[in-house]
TORZA-801902 format. One record per atom (N, C-alpha, C): residue number from 1; atom name; z, x, y. Coordinates in pm, 1 decimal, m for minus. Atoms other than C-alpha are relative to their C-alpha. Layout:
residues N
+-----+------+----------+----------+----------+
: seq : atom :       zz :       xx :       yy :
+-----+------+----------+----------+----------+
: NUM :   CA :        Z :        X :        Y :
...
+-----+------+----------+----------+----------+
***
This chain:
residues 153
+-----+------+----------+----------+----------+
: seq : atom :       zz :       xx :       yy :
+-----+------+----------+----------+----------+
:   1 :    N :    123.7 :    m46.0 :    m52.1 :
:   1 :   CA :   1095.7 :    759.3 :    608.8 :
:   1 :    C :    m24.8 :   m103.8 :    m75.9 :
:   2 :    N :     72.1 :    101.2 :    108.2 :
:   2 :   CA :   1043.6 :    476.4 :    332.7 :
:   2 :    C :    m96.2 :    m98.2 :     64.4 :
:   3 :    N :     69.9 :     65.9 :    m56.5 :
:   3 :   CA :    881.0 :    318.9 :    634.0 :
:   3 :    C :   m139.2 :     11.6 :     73.4 :
:   4 :    N :    100.5 :    m75.3 :     42.5 :
:   4 :   CA :    630.0 :    564.3 :    673.1 :
:   4 :    C :    m26.3 :     10.4 :    m60.5 :
:   5 :    N :     57.8 :      3.6 :    136.4 :
:   5 :   CA :    566.3 :    566.4 :    377.4 :
:   5 :    C :    m61.2 :    m75.5 :    m33.2 :
:   6 :    N :     66.0 :    190.1 :     58.6 :
:   6 :   CA :    502.3 :    195.6 :    370.0 :
:   6 :    C :   m131.0 :     22.0 :    111.4 :
:   7 :    N :    146.8 :     29.6 :   m110.4 :
:   7 :   CA :    256.9 :    269.3 :    690.9 :
:   7 :    C :    m70.0 :     34.7 :     m2.4 :
:   8 :    N :    151.4 :    m85.7 :     76.4 :
:   8 :   CA :     36.4 :    520.7 :    542.4 :
:   8 :    C :    m23.4 :    m66.8 :    m67.5 :
:   9 :    N :     19.0 :    135.9 :    101.3 :
:   9 :   CA :     33.4 :    295.9 :    264.1 :
:   9 :    C :    m97.3 :   m110.7 :      3.4 :
:  10 :    N :     43.2 :    141.6 :    m72.4 :
:  10 :   CA :    m53.5 :     12.3 :    478.8 :
:  10 :    C :   m194.1 :     39.3 :     36.5 :
:  11 :    N :    153.9 :    m56.4 :    m90.3 :
:  11 :   CA :   m392.0 :    240.1 :    676.0 :
:  11 :    C :    m82.7 :     24.9 :   m124.8 :
:  12 :    N :     84.8 :   m100.4 :     97.5 :
:  12 :   CA :   m497.5 :    431.1 :    372.6 :
:  12 :    C :    m19.2 :   m112.9 :    m92.4 :
:  13 :    N :     12.3 :     79.3 :    143.5 :
:  13 :   CA :   m496.0 :    155.9 :     96.5 :
:  13 :    C :   m145.0 :    m78.3 :     38.9 :
:  14 :    N :    142.1 :     68.3 :    m11.2 :
:  14 :   CA :   m775.2 :    m69.4 :    236.0 :
:  14 :    C :   m139.1 :     58.0 :     12.4 :
:  15 :    N :    136.1 :    m88.5 :    m39.6 :
:  15 :   CA :  m1026.0 :    193.2 :    308.5 :
:  15 :    C :    m47.4 :    110.7 :   m179.2 :
:  16 :    N :     55.2 :    m83.6 :    164.9 :
:  16 :   CA :   m967.3 :    372.8 :    m76.3 :
:  16 :    C :    m36.6 :   m153.7 :    m88.7 :
:  17 :    N :    111.5 :    128.0 :     87.5 :
:  17 :   CA :  m1020.5 :    m11.0 :   m246.4 :
:  17 :    C :   m119.0 :    m35.9 :     59.2 :
:  18 :    N :    155.1 :     59.4 :    m73.2 :
:  18 :   CA :  m1298.8 :    m78.5 :     27.6 :
:  18 :    C :   m106.4 :     84.0 :   m126.3 :
:  19 :    N :     78.9 :    m30.9 :     70.7 :
:  19 :   CA :  m1469.9 :    182.6 :   m152.2 :
:  19 :    C :    m11.5 :     42.4 :   m178.9 :
:  20 :    N :     66.8 :     61.0 :    118.8 :
:  20 :   CA :  m1441.3 :     49.2 :   m504.7 :
:  20 :    C :    134.4 :     60.0 :    m61.1 :
:  21 :    N :    m53.3 :    m85.4 :     54.6 :
:  21 :   CA :  m1100.3 :    313.8 :   m591.0 :
:  21 :    C :     90.5 :    m92.5 :    m26.7 :
:  22 :    N :   m128.5 :     39.9 :     m2.0 :
:  22 :   CA :   m706.5 :    234.1 :   m664.0 :
:  22 :    C :      7.0 :    104.5 :     97.0 :
:  23 :    N :   m152.0 :    m75.9 :    m68.1 :
:  23 :   CA :   m455.9 :    369.6 :   m435.0 :
:  23 :    C :    107.1 :     93.4 :    m97.4 :
:  24 :    N :   m107.3 :    m97.5 :    114.6 :
:  24 :   CA :   m259.7 :    566.6 :   m731.3 :
:  24 :    C :    100.5 :      9.4 :    116.9 :
:  25 :    N :   m140.9 :    m22.4 :    m97.3 :
:  25 :   CA :     m2.4 :    670.8 :   m487.9 :
:  25 :    C :    m22.3 :    111.6 :     73.2 :
:  26 :    N :     40.9 :   m102.9 :   m182.2 :
:  26 :   CA :     41.9 :    895.3 :   m137.2 :
:  26 :    C :    147.6 :     78.5 :    m30.4 :
:  27 :    N :    m32.8 :    m55.4 :    m47.6 :
:  27 :   CA :    243.9 :   1144.4 :    m81.8 :
:  27 :    C :     42.2 :    135.5 :    120.6 :
:  28 :    N :    m27.9 :    m73.5 :   m137.2 :
:  28 :   CA :    383.3 :   1309.9 :    218.9 :
:  28 :    C :     45.7 :     82.8 :     m2.1 :
:  29 :    N :   m150.8 :    m65.9 :    m24.9 :
:  29 :   CA :    607.8 :   1641.3 :    216.3 :
:  29 :    C :   m124.5 :     70.1 :    130.7 :
:  30 :    N :    m55.0 :    m89.2 :    m84.6 :
:  30 :   CA :    696.1 :   1807.0 :    495.2 :
:  30 :    C :     38.0 :    144.2 :     15.6 :
:  31 :    N :      6.1 :   m105.0 :     17.5 :
:  31 :   CA :    670.0 :   2157.3 :    559.7 :
:  31 :    C :      1.2 :     59.0 :    150.0 :
:  32 :    N :      0.7 :    m58.8 :   m193.1 :
:  32 :   CA :    790.6 :   2272.6 :    897.7 :
:  32 :    C :    m17.2 :   m105.0 :     75.8 :
:  33 :    N :     54.0 :     60.6 :   m121.7 :
:  33 :   CA :    616.0 :   2195.4 :   1203.8 :
:  33 :    C :   m182.5 :    m13.9 :    m35.5 :
:  34 :    N :    158.1 :     35.5 :     73.6 :
:  34 :   CA :    287.2 :   2163.1 :    887.5 :
:  34 :    C :     44.4 :   m127.9 :    m80.4 :
:  35 :    N :    m29.3 :     62.3 :    172.7 :
:  35 :   CA :    312.9 :   1913.4 :    612.2 :
:  35 :    C :   m174.7 :    m25.5 :    m29.4 :
:  36 :    N :    113.1 :     11.8 :    105.3 :
:  36 :   CA :     71.3 :   1778.4 :    386.4 :
:  36 :    C :    m27.4 :   m160.9 :    m36.3 :
:  37 :    N :      1.8 :     91.0 :     57.6 :
:  37 :   CA :    m51.2 :   1415.2 :    280.0 :
:  37 :    C :    m73.3 :     19.2 :   m165.2 :
:  38 :    N :     47.9 :    m26.3 :     63.1 :
:  38 :   CA :   m150.3 :   1418.3 :    m19.5 :
:  38 :    C :    m23.2 :   m151.0 :    m83.5 :
:  39 :    N :     17.5 :    126.5 :     32.7 :
:  39 :   CA :   m340.7 :   1110.3 :   m179.5 :
:  39 :    C :    m76.6 :     m8.8 :   m119.1 :
:  40 :    N :     19.4 :     17.1 :    161.9 :
:  40 :   CA :   m398.7 :   1000.6 :   m541.6 :
:  40 :    C :   m153.4 :   m112.9 :    m24.4 :
:  41 :    N :     22.9 :     84.0 :     71.0 :
:  41 :   CA :   m702.0 :    793.2 :   m626.9 :
:  41 :    C :    m51.4 :    m11.6 :   m126.9 :
:  42 :    N :     15.5 :     50.9 :    157.7 :
:  42 :   CA :   m792.6 :    584.1 :   m953.9 :
:  42 :    C :    m92.6 :    m37.7 :     15.3 :
:  43 :    N :     20.1 :    139.4 :     49.6 :
:  43 :   CA :  m1061.1 :    402.9 :  m1086.5 :
:  43 :    C :    m23.7 :     74.4 :   m178.7 :
:  44 :    N :     m5.3 :     m3.4 :    152.8 :
:  44 :   CA :  m1199.7 :    352.0 :  m1471.5 :
:  44 :    C :    m64.9 :     92.7 :    m25.1 :
:  45 :    N :    111.2 :    m25.1 :     14.3 :
:  45 :   CA :  m1463.8 :    523.6 :  m1456.7 :
:  45 :    C :     14.6 :    217.8 :     m3.9 :
:  46 :    N :   m117.2 :    m83.4 :    m71.0 :
:  46 :   CA :  m1278.2 :    834.4 :  m1352.0 :
:  46 :    C :    m26.2 :     51.9 :    203.3 :
:  47 :    N :     29.4 :    m97.5 :   m109.0 :
:  47 :   CA :  m1307.6 :   1093.3 :  m1013.6 :
:  47 :    C :     m8.7 :     67.2 :     27.6 :
:  48 :    N :     98.1 :   m207.1 :     26.1 :
:  48 :   CA :  m1569.9 :   1330.7 :   m942.2 :
:  48 :    C :     83.0 :     29.3 :    176.5 :
:  49 :    N :     34.6 :    m57.6 :   m162.8 :
:  49 :   CA :  m1525.7 :   1586.6 :   m644.2 :
:  49 :    C :    m48.9 :    m73.4 :     90.9 :
:  50 :    N :     93.5 :     57.6 :    m98.0 :
:  50 :   CA :  m1768.4 :   1372.6 :   m443.4 :
:  50 :    C :     46.3 :    m84.1 :     40.2 :
:  51 :    N :    m37.9 :    155.3 :    m16.2 :
:  51 :   CA :  m1563.2 :   1076.4 :   m505.8 :
:  51 :    C :    130.5 :     11.2 :    179.6 :
:  52 :    N :   m176.9 :    m62.8 :    m44.3 :
:  52 :   CA :  m1234.2 :   1277.8 :   m350.5 :
:  52 :    C :    m43.7 :      1.6 :    206.7 :
:  53 :    N :     28.8 :    m45.3 :   m183.2 :
:  53 :   CA :  m1464.2 :   1441.4 :    m15.4 :
:  53 :    C :     m7.1 :   m122.8 :     46.4 :
:  54 :    N :     87.7 :    137.9 :    m56.6 :
:  54 :   CA :  m1644.0 :   1073.0 :     71.0 :
:  54 :    C :    162.6 :    m85.7 :     45.3 :
:  55 :    N :    m89.3 :    104.6 :    m10.7 :
:  55 :   CA :  m1287.4 :    907.1 :     50.6 :
:  55 :    C :    128.3 :     89.2 :    109.8 :
:  56 :    N :     17.2 :    m89.2 :   m166.4 :
:  56 :   CA :  m1154.6 :   1237.7 :    257.8 :
:  56 :    C :    m14.7 :    m14.7 :    123.7 :
:  57 :    N :     60.0 :     26.8 :   m141.6 :
:  57 :   CA :  m1356.4 :   1199.8 :    539.3 :
:  57 :    C :     14.6 :   m152.3 :     48.3 :
:  58 :    N :      0.6 :    188.6 :    m93.7 :
:  58 :   CA :  m1345.4 :    787.4 :    576.9 :
:  58 :    C :    175.5 :    m10.9 :     43.5 :
:  59 :    N :   m195.3 :    m45.7 :    m34.1 :
:  59 :   CA :   m930.4 :    828.9 :    545.6 :
:  59 :    C :     23.7 :     55.9 :     76.0 :
:  60 :    N :    m39.0 :    m38.7 :   m101.7 :
:  60 :   CA :   m939.6 :   1071.5 :    796.0 :
:  60 :    C :    m26.6 :    m25.4 :    131.4 :
:  61 :    N :     75.3 :     22.5 :   m147.6 :
:  61 :   CA :  m1171.4 :    924.9 :   1020.4 :
:  61 :    C :    158.6 :   m122.1 :     23.4 :
:  62 :    N :    m19.6 :    147.4 :    m16.9 :
:  62 :   CA :   m923.7 :    613.4 :   1010.6 :
:  62 :    C :    175.3 :     73.5 :     86.9 :
:  63 :    N :    m94.4 :    m53.2 :    m20.4 :
:  63 :   CA :   m629.9 :    878.1 :   1026.1 :
:  63 :    C :     34.9 :     63.9 :    155.2 :
:  64 :    N :     51.9 :    m74.6 :   m104.8 :
:  64 :   CA :   m775.3 :   1060.1 :   1311.4 :
:  64 :    C :    m12.4 :   m139.9 :    169.8 :
:  65 :    N :    m33.9 :    139.1 :    m52.1 :
:  65 :   CA :   m752.7 :    690.0 :   1517.0 :
:  65 :    C :    127.8 :    m26.3 :     49.0 :
:  66 :    N :    m45.5 :     53.9 :     13.0 :
:  66 :   CA :   m466.7 :    566.3 :   1410.3 :
:  66 :    C :    208.6 :    113.1 :     79.8 :
:  67 :    N :    m92.0 :   m139.1 :     28.8 :
:  67 :   CA :   m275.1 :    935.3 :   1434.2 :
:  67 :    C :    119.8 :     m2.8 :    m30.9 :
:  68 :    N :   m132.8 :     70.7 :     11.6 :
:  68 :   CA :     m7.7 :    815.3 :   1224.7 :
:  68 :    C :    112.0 :    118.4 :     m4.9 :
:  69 :    N :    m65.1 :    m72.8 :     38.3 :
:  69 :   CA :    149.8 :   1152.0 :   1140.3 :
:  69 :    C :      2.8 :    156.0 :    117.1 :
:  70 :    N :     m1.1 :   m111.2 :    m76.3 :
:  70 :   CA :    277.7 :   1393.2 :   1398.9 :
:  70 :    C :    m39.9 :    143.7 :      3.7 :
:  71 :    N :     38.9 :   m161.2 :    m53.5 :
:  71 :   CA :    193.4 :   1764.7 :   1477.7 :
:  71 :    C :    m98.0 :     32.8 :   m101.9 :
:  72 :    N :    121.1 :    m14.6 :     85.1 :
:  72 :   CA :    m63.4 :   1931.4 :   1197.1 :
:  72 :    C :      1.1 :    m45.3 :   m116.9 :
:  73 :    N :    m77.5 :     32.0 :    185.4 :
:  73 :   CA :    m90.5 :   1825.5 :    851.8 :
:  73 :    C :   m140.7 :     62.7 :   m106.5 :
:  74 :    N :    151.7 :    m23.9 :     41.0 :
:  74 :   CA :   m321.0 :   1905.4 :    584.0 :
:  74 :    C :    m11.8 :   m108.2 :    m80.2 :
:  75 :    N :     40.6 :     82.3 :     89.8 :
:  75 :   CA :   m495.3 :   1623.4 :    392.3 :
:  75 :    C :    m52.9 :     22.0 :   m155.3 :
:  76 :    N :     42.0 :    m69.9 :    118.1 :
:  76 :   CA :   m579.5 :   1665.7 :     35.1 :
:  76 :    C :    m15.3 :   m139.8 :    m71.9 :
:  77 :    N :     30.7 :    105.6 :     87.9 :
:  77 :   CA :   m744.4 :   1370.4 :   m176.0 :
:  77 :    C :    m27.2 :     11.8 :   m153.1 :
:  78 :    N :    m33.9 :    m67.2 :     99.7 :
:  78 :   CA :   m697.8 :   1416.5 :   m553.3 :
:  78 :    C :    m14.0 :   m156.8 :   m124.0 :
:  79 :    N :   m103.6 :    107.3 :    113.6 :
:  79 :   CA :   m709.0 :   1195.4 :   m914.4 :
:  79 :    C :     74.2 :     51.0 :    m30.3 :
:  80 :    N :   m132.9 :    m15.8 :     51.4 :
:  80 :   CA :   m381.5 :   1158.2 :  m1052.0 :
:  80 :    C :     39.2 :    100.9 :    m77.9 :
:  81 :    N :    m25.9 :   m139.9 :      9.2 :
:  81 :   CA :   m469.2 :   1407.3 :  m1310.4 :
:  81 :    C :     87.6 :    m81.1 :   m169.9 :
:  82 :    N :      2.1 :    m32.4 :     95.6 :
:  82 :   CA :   m355.5 :   1449.8 :  m1636.0 :
:  82 :    C :    231.9 :    m48.9 :    m58.2 :
:  83 :    N :   m109.6 :     23.5 :    m44.5 :
:  83 :   CA :     29.4 :   1500.5 :  m1536.3 :
:  83 :    C :     79.1 :    m63.8 :     91.4 :
:  84 :    N :    m15.3 :    100.3 :    m70.5 :
:  84 :   CA :     20.9 :   1202.1 :  m1294.9 :
:  84 :    C :    142.5 :    m89.3 :     m5.4 :
:  85 :    N :    m91.2 :     18.4 :    m46.6 :
:  85 :   CA :    239.1 :   1119.8 :  m1118.4 :
:  85 :    C :     59.0 :   m184.6 :     34.2 :
:  86 :    N :    m69.9 :    175.6 :    m28.3 :
:  86 :   CA :    474.7 :    729.5 :  m1109.1 :
:  86 :    C :     42.9 :    m42.1 :     89.0 :
:  87 :    N :   m104.8 :     56.1 :   m127.3 :
:  87 :   CA :    543.6 :    567.4 :   m850.6 :
:  87 :    C :     50.0 :   m196.2 :     m3.4 :
:  88 :    N :    m18.0 :     97.3 :     m8.7 :
:  88 :   CA :    559.9 :    199.2 :   m904.2 :
:  88 :    C :     26.6 :    m37.0 :   m139.3 :
:  89 :    N :     29.3 :     25.0 :    149.2 :
:  89 :   CA :    702.1 :    m38.2 :  m1199.7 :
:  89 :    C :   m138.2 :     14.1 :    m80.6 :
:  90 :    N :    128.3 :     50.8 :     60.1 :
:  90 :   CA :    333.6 :   m119.9 :  m1269.3 :
:  90 :    C :    m19.2 :    137.8 :   m123.3 :
:  91 :    N :     m0.8 :    m50.1 :    110.7 :
:  91 :   CA :    290.9 :    216.1 :  m1326.7 :
:  91 :    C :     90.0 :     56.9 :   m153.6 :
:  92 :    N :    m74.5 :    m23.4 :     78.0 :
:  92 :   CA :    590.4 :    292.0 :  m1607.4 :
:  92 :    C :    m49.8 :   m109.7 :    m26.6 :
:  93 :    N :    115.8 :    104.8 :    111.9 :
:  93 :   CA :    435.1 :    m57.5 :  m1780.4 :
:  93 :    C :    m77.0 :     84.5 :    m82.1 :
:  94 :    N :    123.6 :    m73.7 :     78.3 :
:  94 :   CA :    114.8 :     99.5 :  m1833.1 :
:  94 :    C :     28.5 :    117.7 :    m27.5 :
:  95 :    N :      5.6 :   m104.4 :     64.6 :
:  95 :   CA :    243.9 :    430.6 :  m1933.3 :
:  95 :    C :    138.7 :     m1.6 :    m93.9 :
:  96 :    N :   m120.2 :     17.0 :     72.4 :
:  96 :   CA :    479.9 :    288.3 :  m2178.9 :
:  96 :    C :     15.7 :     98.2 :   m117.8 :
:  97 :    N :    m14.2 :    m61.5 :    143.5 :
:  97 :   CA :    531.1 :    507.7 :  m2492.4 :
:  97 :    C :    m55.5 :    138.2 :     27.5 :
:  98 :    N :     83.9 :   m220.0 :    m18.6 :
:  98 :   CA :    406.5 :    860.2 :  m2306.4 :
:  98 :    C :    147.7 :     43.8 :     14.7 :
:  99 :    N :   m100.1 :   m136.4 :    m12.7 :
:  99 :   CA :    647.1 :   1147.7 :  m2240.9 :
:  99 :    C :     20.8 :     m0.2 :    123.4 :
: 100 :    N :     40.9 :     16.0 :   m179.1 :
: 100 :   CA :    749.5 :   1117.9 :  m1848.4 :
: 100 :    C :    146.4 :     90.0 :      4.7 :
: 101 :    N :    m54.7 :    m49.4 :    m78.9 :
: 101 :   CA :    927.8 :   1324.5 :  m1601.4 :
: 101 :    C :     85.1 :    m44.7 :     63.7 :
: 102 :    N :    m37.7 :     69.3 :   m106.8 :
: 102 :   CA :   1253.2 :   1229.0 :  m1408.6 :
: 102 :    C :     42.7 :    106.4 :     41.8 :
: 103 :    N :    m77.7 :    m46.9 :    m27.8 :
: 103 :   CA :   1423.0 :   1355.6 :  m1149.3 :
: 103 :    C :     30.0 :   m104.3 :    126.3 :
: 104 :    N :   m105.8 :     63.2 :    m76.8 :
: 104 :   CA :   1711.6 :   1165.9 :  m1002.6 :
: 104 :    C :     14.1 :     18.8 :    204.8 :
: 105 :    N :    m93.7 :     m2.2 :   m141.2 :
: 105 :   CA :   1829.4 :   1101.8 :   m615.1 :
: 105 :    C :    143.1 :     70.9 :     m4.6 :
: 106 :    N :   m172.0 :    m32.4 :    m30.4 :
: 106 :   CA :   2171.6 :   1141.6 :   m740.4 :
: 106 :    C :      0.7 :     35.5 :   m131.8 :
: 107 :    N :     m3.9 :    m45.6 :    148.2 :
: 107 :   CA :   2295.4 :   1323.6 :  m1032.9 :
: 107 :    C :     55.7 :   m159.2 :   m104.8 :
: 108 :    N :    m59.9 :    146.5 :     82.7 :
: 108 :   CA :   2379.9 :   1048.5 :  m1348.1 :
: 108 :    C :     51.0 :    117.4 :    m50.6 :
: 109 :    N :    m96.9 :   m141.0 :    116.9 :
: 109 :   CA :   2596.2 :   1294.1 :  m1642.8 :
: 109 :    C :    m39.9 :    105.9 :     44.9 :
: 110 :    N :    m49.4 :   m130.5 :    m28.5 :
: 110 :   CA :   2601.0 :   1586.8 :  m1441.6 :
: 110 :    C :   m142.6 :     22.9 :      1.7 :
: 111 :    N :    114.2 :    m37.7 :     16.6 :
: 111 :   CA :   2206.1 :   1613.4 :  m1419.0 :
: 111 :    C :    m93.1 :   m106.1 :     58.5 :
: 112 :    N :     70.9 :     76.2 :    m24.4 :
: 112 :   CA :   1958.1 :   1518.2 :  m1261.5 :
: 112 :    C :   m153.6 :    m17.0 :     14.2 :
: 113 :    N :    160.1 :    m17.3 :     61.5 :
: 113 :   CA :   1640.3 :   1593.5 :  m1453.7 :
: 113 :    C :      1.5 :    m19.6 :    m83.8 :
: 114 :    N :     37.2 :     11.8 :     99.6 :
: 114 :   CA :   1515.4 :   1422.7 :  m1751.0 :
: 114 :    C :   m115.5 :     m0.5 :    m56.9 :
: 115 :    N :    116.1 :     m2.1 :     74.3 :
: 115 :   CA :   1283.0 :   1425.3 :  m2001.4 :
: 115 :    C :    m35.8 :    m91.3 :   m163.1 :
: 116 :    N :     44.0 :     79.9 :    113.8 :
: 116 :   CA :   1154.2 :   1186.1 :  m2270.8 :
: 116 :    C :   m117.7 :    m81.3 :    m65.7 :
: 117 :    N :    134.3 :     91.5 :     83.5 :
: 117 :   CA :    981.1 :    885.6 :  m2426.9 :
: 117 :    C :      3.6 :   m141.9 :    128.7 :
: 118 :    N :      7.8 :    106.0 :    m95.1 :
: 118 :   CA :    904.3 :    597.4 :  m2176.3 :
: 118 :    C :     36.2 :   m139.7 :   m125.1 :
: 119 :    N :      2.5 :     52.0 :    109.7 :
: 119 :   CA :   1009.1 :    339.4 :  m2401.6 :
: 119 :    C :     33.2 :   m154.3 :     62.8 :
: 120 :    N :    107.0 :    196.2 :    m30.4 :
: 120 :   CA :    925.7 :     m3.2 :  m2151.1 :
: 120 :    C :    130.9 :     m9.1 :    171.3 :
: 121 :    N :    m94.9 :    103.3 :   m155.7 :
: 121 :   CA :   1122.9 :   m213.3 :  m1840.6 :
: 121 :    C :     76.4 :    m69.9 :      5.7 :
: 122 :    N :    m40.4 :    110.1 :     m8.0 :
: 122 :   CA :   1328.8 :   m404.0 :  m1801.2 :
: 122 :    C :     92.8 :    m61.0 :    141.0 :
: 123 :    N :    m34.5 :     51.6 :   m101.0 :
: 123 :   CA :   1402.4 :   m590.1 :  m1485.3 :
: 123 :    C :    m81.8 :     94.7 :     94.2 :
: 124 :    N :     61.9 :    m91.4 :    m51.7 :
: 124 :   CA :   1345.7 :   m326.6 :  m1232.7 :
: 124 :    C :     59.3 :    182.9 :      2.3 :
: 125 :    N :    m87.2 :   m100.9 :     43.6 :
: 125 :   CA :   1547.3 :    m43.7 :  m1443.7 :
: 125 :    C :   m153.3 :     61.4 :    m91.3 :
: 126 :    N :     79.2 :   m117.4 :     93.7 :
: 126 :   CA :   1322.9 :    244.1 :  m1655.6 :
: 126 :    C :    113.9 :      2.8 :   m148.2 :
: 127 :    N :    m51.2 :   m111.2 :    177.0 :
: 127 :   CA :   1404.0 :    285.0 :  m2049.4 :
: 127 :    C :    m10.6 :    149.9 :      1.1 :
: 128 :    N :     57.7 :   m148.9 :     60.6 :
: 128 :   CA :   1385.4 :    649.3 :  m2125.2 :
: 128 :    C :     97.8 :     m4.2 :   m148.9 :
: 129 :    N :    m75.9 :    m71.1 :    155.6 :
: 129 :   CA :   1471.4 :    784.3 :  m2510.8 :
: 129 :    C :      4.6 :    160.7 :     50.7 :
: 130 :    N :    m38.0 :   m201.1 :     26.0 :
: 130 :   CA :   1590.3 :   1127.3 :  m2554.9 :
: 130 :    C :    132.0 :     47.5 :    m78.7 :
: 131 :    N :    m60.0 :    m44.2 :     95.3 :
: 131 :   CA :   1780.8 :   1269.5 :  m2755.3 :
: 131 :    C :     48.5 :    m90.3 :   m112.9 :
: 132 :    N :    m54.2 :    107.0 :     99.4 :
: 132 :   CA :   1824.6 :    932.7 :  m3012.2 :
: 132 :    C :     82.3 :    m69.4 :    100.6 :
: 133 :    N :    m40.1 :     96.8 :    m66.9 :
: 133 :   CA :   1968.7 :    749.6 :  m2707.3 :
: 133 :    C :    m25.2 :    m31.7 :    120.8 :
: 134 :    N :     76.7 :     15.0 :    m77.3 :
: 134 :   CA :   1874.6 :    557.6 :  m2462.0 :
: 134 :    C :     67.6 :    m30.6 :    170.8 :
: 135 :    N :    m25.8 :     10.0 :   m170.5 :
: 135 :   CA :   1888.9 :    577.9 :  m2058.8 :
: 135 :    C :    m48.4 :   m123.5 :     92.7 :
: 136 :    N :    124.6 :     70.6 :      2.5 :
: 136 :   CA :   1785.3 :    303.8 :  m1839.1 :
: 136 :    C :     51.6 :     58.0 :    169.2 :
: 137 :    N :     29.5 :    m28.2 :   m149.2 :
: 137 :   CA :   1730.6 :    404.0 :  m1450.6 :
: 137 :    C :    m19.9 :    m72.1 :     84.2 :
: 138 :    N :    107.1 :     41.2 :   m102.2 :
: 138 :   CA :   1686.9 :    181.9 :  m1197.5 :
: 138 :    C :   m136.3 :     83.8 :     74.5 :
: 139 :    N :     82.4 :   m100.6 :    m60.9 :
: 139 :   CA :   1360.8 :    291.8 :   m998.9 :
: 139 :    C :     84.4 :     17.2 :     78.3 :
: 140 :    N :   m102.5 :    m27.4 :   m175.9 :
: 140 :   CA :   1564.8 :    288.1 :   m639.8 :
: 140 :    C :     39.1 :    161.1 :    m77.0 :
: 141 :    N :    m92.6 :   m102.9 :     78.3 :
: 141 :   CA :   1754.4 :    581.3 :   m838.1 :
: 141 :    C :   m108.6 :    111.5 :     29.4 :
: 142 :    N :    101.9 :    m67.2 :     53.0 :
: 142 :   CA :   1424.6 :    801.8 :   m930.6 :
: 142 :    C :    m47.8 :     62.7 :     97.1 :
: 143 :    N :     85.1 :    m48.5 :   m114.4 :
: 143 :   CA :   1302.3 :   1039.2 :   m656.2 :
: 143 :    C :   m139.3 :     56.6 :     m6.3 :
: 144 :    N :    175.3 :    m60.1 :     28.7 :
: 144 :   CA :    965.0 :   1182.6 :   m866.8 :
: 144 :    C :     19.7 :    m27.9 :   m137.8 :
: 145 :    N :     36.7 :     49.1 :    133.9 :
: 145 :   CA :    823.6 :   1037.9 :  m1176.1 :
: 145 :    C :   m104.2 :    120.8 :    m82.9 :
: 146 :    N :    115.2 :    m55.9 :     10.6 :
: 146 :   CA :    540.2 :   1209.4 :  m1394.2 :
: 146 :    C :    m65.8 :     m5.4 :   m199.5 :
: 147 :    N :      4.8 :    m27.8 :    123.4 :
: 147 :   CA :    382.8 :   1233.9 :  m1666.0 :
: 147 :    C :    m18.5 :    112.2 :    m81.7 :
: 148 :    N :     39.5 :   m123.1 :     15.6 :
: 148 :   CA :    423.0 :   1451.4 :  m1922.2 :
: 148 :    C :   m121.4 :     55.6 :   m123.9 :
: 149 :    N :     94.6 :    m20.8 :    113.7 :
: 149 :   CA :    108.4 :   1586.7 :  m2101.3 :
: 149 :    C :      5.1 :      4.8 :   m139.7 :
: 150 :    N :     m7.9 :     m3.6 :    143.6 :
: 150 :   CA :    109.1 :   1549.1 :  m2477.1 :
: 150 :    C :   m126.8 :     70.4 :    m72.7 :
: 151 :    N :    173.3 :    m67.0 :     61.0 :
: 151 :   CA :   m162.5 :   1801.7 :  m2688.3 :
: 151 :    C :     27.2 :    m33.1 :   m166.4 :
: 152 :    N :     11.3 :    m11.9 :    139.8 :
: 152 :   CA :   m226.4 :   1759.3 :  m3058.9 :
: 152 :    C :     11.9 :    144.7 :    m63.9 :
: 153 :    N :     58.4 :   m129.1 :     40.7 :
: 153 :   CA :   m179.2 :   2104.1 :  m3218.3 :
: 153 :    C :   m124.0 :     16.0 :    m91.0 :
+-----+------+----------+----------+----------+
***
């Protein structure tokens, strides 16, 4: 599956970059014989609905030619938003000091889900503070991660 993800990323990233955006990440979610390909794009000045539509048209043309996904799928292009997913060590480094939610591939201390303050990065490990303790999770052990938006009352 990691190979398929890398192949999709390699097809999509040059298109997104050429259009002046950063490819934040992709999620390919299989749902029976149908699947969904979600592309997250980012730009310092923001992302509009028109930007998403433009990227969708361009990426769709490439995917139609290369045909990397078997069967039917739905293509979605979006900004990562406030509760943005985190995929890479660089993403975690950028959002140090923010609250994050992590879902691990395998349970640690009897649980897979953790929420806490992203304290930093050490090598390839994510440092998470919660309940007065600090946890280190290798990035490979993280299945999903996202920012937990905080709102002032």
